[in-house]
KOLDREN-256095 format. One record per atom (N, C-alpha, C): residue number from 1; residue in three letters; atom name; x, y, z. Coordinates in Angstrom, 3 decimals. Example, Ala and Ser with C-alpha at 12.3 -4.5 7.8 and 13.67 -1.06 7.14 Angstrom:
REM residues 2
+------+------+------+----------+----------+----------+
: resi : resn : name :        X :        Y :        Z :
+------+------+------+----------+----------+----------+
:    1 :  ALA :    N :   13.190 :   -5.690 :    7.800 :
:    1 :  ALA :   CA :   12.300 :   -4.500 :    7.800 :
:    1 :  ALA :    C :   13.200 :   -3.300 :    7.800 :
:    2 :  SER :    N :   12.850 :   -2.250 :    7.080 :
:    2 :  SER :   CA :   13.670 :   -1.060 :    7.140 :
:    2 :  SER :    C :   12.900 :    0.030 :    7.870 :
+------+------+------+----------+----------+----------+
***
This chain:
REM residues 85
+------+------+------+----------+----------+----------+
: resi : resn : name :        X :        Y :        Z :
+------+------+------+----------+----------+----------+
:    1 :  UNK :    N :   45.176 :  117.196 : -205.450 :
:    1 :  UNK :   CA :   44.504 :  115.938 : -205.182 :
:    1 :  UNK :    C :   45.548 :  114.818 : -205.227 :
:    2 :  UNK :    N :   45.523 :  113.944 : -204.245 :
:    2 :  UNK :   CA :   46.468 :  112.830 : -204.231 :
:    2 :  UNK :    C :   45.699 :  111.513 : -204.309 :
:    3 :  UNK :    N :   46.377 :  110.524 : -204.872 :
:    3 :  UNK :   CA :   45.780 :  109.196 : -205.007 :
:    3 :  UNK :    C :   46.317 :  108.278 : -203.924 :
:    4 :  UNK :    N :   45.477 :  107.404 : -203.447 :
:    4 :  UNK :   CA :   45.902 :  106.410 : -202.469 :
:    4 :  UNK :    C :   46.538 :  105.249 : -203.232 :
:    5 :  UNK :    N :   47.842 :  105.144 : -203.152 :
:    5 :  UNK :   CA :   48.563 :  104.081 : -203.846 :
:    5 :  UNK :    C :   49.024 :  102.976 : -202.890 :
:    6 :  UNK :    N :   48.504 :  102.967 : -201.700 :
:    6 :  UNK :   CA :   48.937 :  101.977 : -200.713 :
:    6 :  UNK :    C :   48.653 :  100.545 : -201.162 :
:    7 :  UNK :    N :   47.647 :  100.359 : -202.014 :
:    7 :  UNK :   CA :   47.350 :   99.014 : -202.511 :
:    7 :  UNK :    C :   48.564 :   98.390 : -203.184 :
:    8 :  UNK :    N :   49.324 :   99.191 : -203.891 :
:    8 :  UNK :   CA :   50.459 :   98.670 : -204.643 :
:    8 :  UNK :    C :   51.621 :   98.235 : -203.758 :
:    9 :  UNK :    N :   51.549 :   98.559 : -202.464 :
:    9 :  UNK :   CA :   52.579 :   98.149 : -201.519 :
:    9 :  UNK :    C :   52.058 :   97.087 : -200.553 :
:   10 :  UNK :    N :   50.813 :   96.684 : -200.722 :
:   10 :  UNK :   CA :   50.223 :   95.714 : -199.791 :
:   10 :  UNK :    C :   50.831 :   94.332 : -199.981 :
:   11 :  UNK :    N :   50.673 :   93.484 : -198.986 :
:   11 :  UNK :   CA :   51.179 :   92.114 : -199.075 :
:   11 :  UNK :    C :   50.506 :   91.355 : -200.217 :
:   12 :  UNK :    N :   49.239 :   91.626 : -200.427 :
:   12 :  UNK :   CA :   48.513 :   90.957 : -201.508 :
:   12 :  UNK :    C :   49.079 :   91.346 : -202.857 :
:   13 :  UNK :    N :   49.313 :   92.624 : -203.078 :
:   13 :  UNK :   CA :   49.842 :   93.048 : -204.375 :
:   13 :  UNK :    C :   51.263 :   92.539 : -204.569 :
:   14 :  UNK :    N :   52.051 :   92.503 : -203.504 :
:   14 :  UNK :   CA :   53.408 :   91.950 : -203.612 :
:   14 :  UNK :    C :   53.360 :   90.471 : -203.964 :
:   15 :  UNK :    N :   52.435 :   89.748 : -203.358 :
:   15 :  UNK :   CA :   52.273 :   88.325 : -203.650 :
:   15 :  UNK :    C :   51.871 :   88.119 : -205.111 :
:   16 :  UNK :    N :   50.938 :   88.931 : -205.589 :
:   16 :  UNK :   CA :   50.495 :   88.828 : -206.983 :
:   16 :  UNK :    C :   51.647 :   89.104 : -207.953 :
:   17 :  UNK :    N :   52.452 :   90.109 : -207.653 :
:   17 :  UNK :   CA :   53.599 :   90.404 : -208.518 :
:   17 :  UNK :    C :   54.573 :   89.238 : -208.534 :
:   18 :  UNK :    N :   54.833 :   88.652 : -207.372 :
:   18 :  UNK :   CA :   55.767 :   87.528 : -207.294 :
:   18 :  UNK :    C :   55.235 :   86.318 : -208.064 :
:   19 :  UNK :    N :   53.935 :   86.068 : -207.953 :
:   19 :  UNK :   CA :   53.343 :   84.952 : -208.705 :
:   19 :  UNK :    C :   53.509 :   85.175 : -210.197 :
:   20 :  UNK :    N :   53.305 :   86.385 : -210.657 :
:   20 :  UNK :   CA :   53.480 :   86.705 : -212.067 :
:   20 :  UNK :    C :   54.917 :   86.499 : -212.511 :
:   21 :  UNK :    N :   55.868 :   86.890 : -211.662 :
:   21 :  UNK :   CA :   57.282 :   86.697 : -212.003 :
:   21 :  UNK :    C :   57.616 :   85.215 : -212.091 :
:   22 :  UNK :    N :   57.109 :   84.419 : -211.149 :
:   22 :  UNK :   CA :   57.402 :   82.982 : -211.161 :
:   22 :  UNK :    C :   56.803 :   82.317 : -212.394 :
:   23 :  UNK :    N :   55.577 :   82.687 : -212.742 :
:   23 :  UNK :   CA :   54.963 :   82.130 : -213.947 :
:   23 :  UNK :    C :   55.781 :   82.505 : -215.179 :
:   24 :  UNK :    N :   56.287 :   83.722 : -215.207 :
:   24 :  UNK :   CA :   57.118 :   84.163 : -216.323 :
:   24 :  UNK :    C :   58.417 :   83.385 : -216.398 :
:   25 :  UNK :    N :   59.008 :   83.105 : -215.249 :
:   25 :  UNK :   CA :   60.249 :   82.317 : -215.217 :
:   25 :  UNK :    C :   60.001 :   80.905 : -215.730 :
:   26 :  UNK :    N :   58.916 :   80.282 : -215.274 :
:   26 :  UNK :   CA :   58.594 :   78.922 : -215.705 :
:   26 :  UNK :    C :   58.344 :   78.879 : -217.208 :
:   27 :  UNK :    N :   57.616 :   79.862 : -217.713 :
:   27 :  UNK :   CA :   57.348 :   79.918 : -219.151 :
:   27 :  UNK :    C :   58.654 :   80.098 : -219.924 :
:   28 :  UNK :    N :   59.550 :   80.900 : -219.408 :
:   28 :  UNK :   CA :   60.847 :   81.100 : -220.053 :
:   28 :  UNK :    C :   61.667 :   79.824 : -220.092 :
:   29 :  UNK :    N :   61.641 :   79.054 : -218.992 :
:   29 :  UNK :   CA :   62.378 :   77.782 : -218.963 :
:   29 :  UNK :    C :   61.832 :   76.819 : -220.005 :
:   30 :  UNK :    N :   60.511 :   76.753 : -220.120 :
:   30 :  UNK :   CA :   59.880 :   75.863 : -221.094 :
:   30 :  UNK :    C :   60.276 :   76.271 : -222.512 :
:   31 :  UNK :    N :   60.218 :   77.550 : -222.805 :
:   31 :  UNK :   CA :   60.565 :   78.027 : -224.141 :
:   31 :  UNK :    C :   62.036 :   77.767 : -224.463 :
:   32 :  UNK :    N :   62.916 :   77.992 : -223.492 :
:   32 :  UNK :   CA :   64.337 :   77.734 : -223.706 :
:   32 :  UNK :    C :   64.612 :   76.260 : -223.964 :
:   33 :  UNK :    N :   63.949 :   75.401 : -223.196 :
:   33 :  UNK :   CA :   64.159 :   73.963 : -223.369 :
:   33 :  UNK :    C :   63.680 :   73.515 : -224.742 :
:   34 :  UNK :    N :   62.514 :   73.985 : -225.169 :
:   34 :  UNK :   CA :   61.983 :   73.626 : -226.489 :
:   34 :  UNK :    C :   62.911 :   74.121 : -227.587 :
:   35 :  UNK :    N :   63.380 :   75.348 : -227.460 :
:   35 :  UNK :   CA :   64.307 :   75.898 : -228.457 :
:   35 :  UNK :    C :   65.579 :   75.053 : -228.508 :
:   36 :  UNK :    N :   66.070 :   74.657 : -227.341 :
:   36 :  UNK :   CA :   67.273 :   73.840 : -227.289 :
:   36 :  UNK :    C :   67.112 :   72.500 : -227.983 :
:   37 :  UNK :    N :   65.973 :   71.881 : -227.822 :
:   37 :  UNK :   CA :   65.711 :   70.586 : -228.472 :
:   37 :  UNK :    C :   65.776 :   70.741 : -229.988 :
:   38 :  UNK :    N :   65.071 :   71.732 : -230.495 :
:   38 :  UNK :   CA :   65.059 :   71.957 : -231.946 :
:   38 :  UNK :    C :   66.462 :   72.312 : -232.426 :
:   39 :  UNK :    N :   67.181 :   73.137 : -231.678 :
:   39 :  UNK :   CA :   68.532 :   73.541 : -232.076 :
:   39 :  UNK :    C :   69.484 :   72.351 : -232.118 :
:   40 :  UNK :    N :   69.401 :   71.471 : -231.134 :
:   40 :  UNK :   CA :   70.266 :   70.291 : -231.111 :
:   40 :  UNK :    C :   69.967 :   69.387 : -232.303 :
:   41 :  UNK :    N :   68.691 :   69.126 : -232.523 :
:   41 :  UNK :   CA :   68.327 :   68.254 : -233.650 :
:   41 :  UNK :    C :   68.780 :   68.870 : -234.979 :
:   42 :  UNK :    N :   68.630 :   70.176 : -235.110 :
:   42 :  UNK :   CA :   69.046 :   70.860 : -236.331 :
:   42 :  UNK :    C :   70.561 :   70.792 : -236.486 :
:   43 :  UNK :    N :   71.292 :   71.057 : -235.432 :
:   43 :  UNK :   CA :   72.755 :   71.023 : -235.488 :
:   43 :  UNK :    C :   73.270 :   69.627 : -235.822 :
:   44 :  UNK :    N :   72.565 :   68.636 : -235.361 :
:   44 :  UNK :   CA :   72.957 :   67.253 : -235.639 :
:   44 :  UNK :    C :   72.437 :   66.770 : -236.991 :
:   45 :  UNK :    N :   71.729 :   67.656 : -237.688 :
:   45 :  UNK :   CA :   71.156 :   67.358 : -239.004 :
:   45 :  UNK :    C :   70.166 :   66.206 : -238.970 :
:   46 :  UNK :    N :   69.413 :   66.132 : -237.881 :
:   46 :  UNK :   CA :   68.314 :   65.173 : -237.767 :
:   46 :  UNK :    C :   67.056 :   65.946 : -238.154 :
:   47 :  UNK :    N :   66.434 :   65.567 : -239.270 :
:   47 :  UNK :   CA :   65.304 :   66.365 : -239.756 :
:   47 :  UNK :    C :   64.063 :   66.280 : -238.878 :
:   48 :  UNK :    N :   63.431 :   67.432 : -238.711 :
:   48 :  UNK :   CA :   62.136 :   67.524 : -238.043 :
:   48 :  UNK :    C :   61.170 :   68.202 : -238.996 :
:   49 :  UNK :    N :   59.978 :   67.651 : -239.101 :
:   49 :  UNK :   CA :   58.953 :   68.293 : -239.921 :
:   49 :  UNK :    C :   58.437 :   69.530 : -239.189 :
:   50 :  UNK :    N :   57.709 :   70.362 : -239.892 :
:   50 :  UNK :   CA :   57.105 :   71.540 : -239.267 :
:   50 :  UNK :    C :   56.161 :   71.122 : -238.136 :
:   51 :  UNK :    N :   55.432 :   70.028 : -238.323 :
:   51 :  UNK :   CA :   54.531 :   69.536 : -237.273 :
:   51 :  UNK :    C :   55.307 :   69.078 : -236.029 :
:   52 :  UNK :    N :   56.459 :   68.447 : -236.256 :
:   52 :  UNK :   CA :   57.272 :   67.987 : -235.128 :
:   52 :  UNK :    C :   57.881 :   69.165 : -234.369 :
:   53 :  UNK :    N :   58.324 :   70.172 : -235.102 :
:   53 :  UNK :   CA :   58.835 :   71.387 : -234.454 :
:   53 :  UNK :    C :   57.722 :   72.037 : -233.640 :
:   54 :  UNK :    N :   56.529 :   72.103 : -234.211 :
:   54 :  UNK :   CA :   55.382 :   72.680 : -233.501 :
:   54 :  UNK :    C :   55.050 :   71.853 : -232.257 :
:   55 :  UNK :    N :   55.168 :   70.548 : -232.348 :
:   55 :  UNK :   CA :   54.908 :   69.682 : -231.190 :
:   55 :  UNK :    C :   55.855 :   70.018 : -230.049 :
:   56 :  UNK :    N :   57.126 :   70.205 : -230.370 :
:   56 :  UNK :   CA :   58.111 :   70.553 : -229.347 :
:   56 :  UNK :    C :   57.819 :   71.946 : -228.796 :
:   57 :  UNK :    N :   57.621 :   72.909 : -229.678 :
:   57 :  UNK :   CA :   57.462 :   74.294 : -229.247 :
:   57 :  UNK :    C :   56.150 :   74.557 : -228.516 :
:   58 :  UNK :    N :   55.149 :   73.738 : -228.734 :
:   58 :  UNK :   CA :   53.871 :   73.953 : -228.053 :
:   58 :  UNK :    C :   53.751 :   73.151 : -226.749 :
:   59 :  UNK :    N :   54.736 :   72.308 : -226.470 :
:   59 :  UNK :   CA :   54.712 :   71.507 : -225.253 :
:   59 :  UNK :    C :   54.977 :   72.397 : -224.040 :
:   60 :  UNK :    N :   54.188 :   72.221 : -223.000 :
:   60 :  UNK :   CA :   54.366 :   72.998 : -221.769 :
:   60 :  UNK :    C :   54.733 :   72.112 : -220.574 :
:   61 :  UNK :    N :   54.927 :   70.834 : -220.814 :
:   61 :  UNK :   CA :   55.276 :   69.877 : -219.763 :
:   61 :  UNK :    C :   56.801 :   69.845 : -219.601 :
:   62 :  UNK :    N :   57.296 :   70.456 : -218.519 :
:   62 :  UNK :   CA :   58.751 :   70.542 : -218.321 :
:   62 :  UNK :    C :   59.414 :   69.177 : -218.243 :
:   63 :  UNK :    N :   58.775 :   68.222 : -217.587 :
:   63 :  UNK :   CA :   59.359 :   66.885 : -217.459 :
:   63 :  UNK :    C :   59.497 :   66.217 : -218.821 :
:   64 :  UNK :    N :   58.489 :   66.345 : -219.660 :
:   64 :  UNK :   CA :   58.540 :   65.766 : -220.999 :
:   64 :  UNK :    C :   59.615 :   66.460 : -221.830 :
:   65 :  UNK :    N :   59.680 :   67.771 : -221.749 :
:   65 :  UNK :   CA :   60.719 :   68.502 : -222.479 :
:   65 :  UNK :    C :   62.104 :   68.088 : -222.013 :
:   66 :  UNK :    N :   62.281 :   67.830 : -220.731 :
:   66 :  UNK :   CA :   63.571 :   67.356 : -220.220 :
:   66 :  UNK :    C :   63.940 :   66.003 : -220.823 :
:   67 :  UNK :    N :   62.960 :   65.104 : -220.922 :
:   67 :  UNK :   CA :   63.221 :   63.792 : -221.534 :
:   67 :  UNK :    C :   63.613 :   63.957 : -222.994 :
:   68 :  UNK :    N :   62.848 :   64.769 : -223.723 :
:   68 :  UNK :   CA :   63.166 :   65.005 : -225.135 :
:   68 :  UNK :    C :   64.541 :   65.642 : -225.287 :
:   69 :  UNK :    N :   64.887 :   66.566 : -224.393 :
:   69 :  UNK :   CA :   66.181 :   67.234 : -224.461 :
:   69 :  UNK :    C :   67.308 :   66.216 : -224.317 :
:   70 :  UNK :    N :   67.161 :   65.318 : -223.355 :
:   70 :  UNK :   CA :   68.167 :   64.270 : -223.166 :
:   70 :  UNK :    C :   68.291 :   63.363 : -224.374 :
:   71 :  UNK :    N :   67.179 :   63.055 : -224.993 :
:   71 :  UNK :   CA :   67.189 :   62.191 : -226.179 :
:   71 :  UNK :    C :   67.733 :   62.906 : -227.413 :
:   72 :  UNK :    N :   67.552 :   64.221 : -227.475 :
:   72 :  UNK :   CA :   67.976 :   64.987 : -228.657 :
:   72 :  UNK :    C :   69.479 :   64.842 : -228.907 :
:   73 :  UNK :    N :   70.237 :   64.589 : -227.870 :
:   73 :  UNK :   CA :   71.689 :   64.460 : -227.995 :
:   73 :  UNK :    C :   72.076 :   63.236 : -228.811 :
:   74 :  UNK :    N :   71.284 :   62.177 : -228.757 :
:   74 :  UNK :   CA :   71.661 :   60.940 : -229.442 :
:   74 :  UNK :    C :   70.620 :   60.415 : -230.433 :
:   75 :  UNK :    N :   69.437 :   60.982 : -230.459 :
:   75 :  UNK :   CA :   68.366 :   60.478 : -231.344 :
:   75 :  UNK :    C :   68.785 :   60.597 : -232.808 :
:   76 :  UNK :    N :   68.536 :   59.548 : -233.544 :
:   76 :  UNK :   CA :   68.851 :   59.530 : -234.973 :
:   76 :  UNK :    C :   67.645 :   59.899 : -235.826 :
:   77 :  UNK :    N :   66.487 :   60.035 : -235.183 :
:   77 :  UNK :   CA :   65.267 :   60.378 : -235.907 :
:   77 :  UNK :    C :   64.276 :   61.030 : -234.945 :
:   78 :  UNK :    N :   63.273 :   61.657 : -235.525 :
:   78 :  UNK :   CA :   62.216 :   62.237 : -234.704 :
:   78 :  UNK :    C :   61.479 :   61.141 : -233.936 :
:   79 :  UNK :    N :   61.334 :   59.983 : -234.553 :
:   79 :  UNK :   CA :   60.674 :   58.866 : -233.883 :
:   79 :  UNK :    C :   61.390 :   58.500 : -232.587 :
:   80 :  UNK :    N :   62.730 :   58.502 : -232.613 :
:   80 :  UNK :   CA :   63.499 :   58.218 : -231.395 :
:   80 :  UNK :    C :   63.338 :   59.326 : -230.362 :
:   81 :  UNK :    N :   63.259 :   60.571 : -230.834 :
:   81 :  UNK :   CA :   63.072 :   61.701 : -229.934 :
:   81 :  UNK :    C :   61.762 :   61.583 : -229.174 :
:   82 :  UNK :    N :   60.695 :   61.249 : -229.887 :
:   82 :  UNK :   CA :   59.351 :   61.226 : -229.301 :
:   82 :  UNK :    C :   58.941 :   59.859 : -228.750 :
:   83 :  UNK :    N :   59.808 :   58.861 : -228.819 :
:   83 :  UNK :   CA :   59.471 :   57.506 : -228.379 :
:   83 :  UNK :    C :   58.996 :   57.492 : -226.937 :
:   84 :  UNK :    N :   57.972 :   56.724 : -226.684 :
:   84 :  UNK :   CA :   57.445 :   56.558 : -225.332 :
:   84 :  UNK :    C :   58.264 :   55.495 : -224.609 :
:   85 :  UNK :    N :   58.491 :   55.721 : -223.337 :
:   85 :  UNK :   CA :   59.168 :   54.722 : -222.531 :
:   85 :  UNK :    C :   60.645 :   54.727 : -222.586 :
+------+------+------+----------+----------+----------+
***
């Protein structure tokens, strides 16, 4: 008895696999950026509370994480890191 596996080679299944890979890549970029922010602040000995670390690590907005990453290089406090504007 043989199974029909043609579905796994269809354009639809290929598209679904690619979408899953792209979502995984985006999630990986977000996680790396968040880790980098915390690592920079830690290396610079700028204290972050557990809540502030959680705020960074739970953020999924790439643009916001990019802003925080840029600020992490020079921020003297968590308040400066998270400052609006």
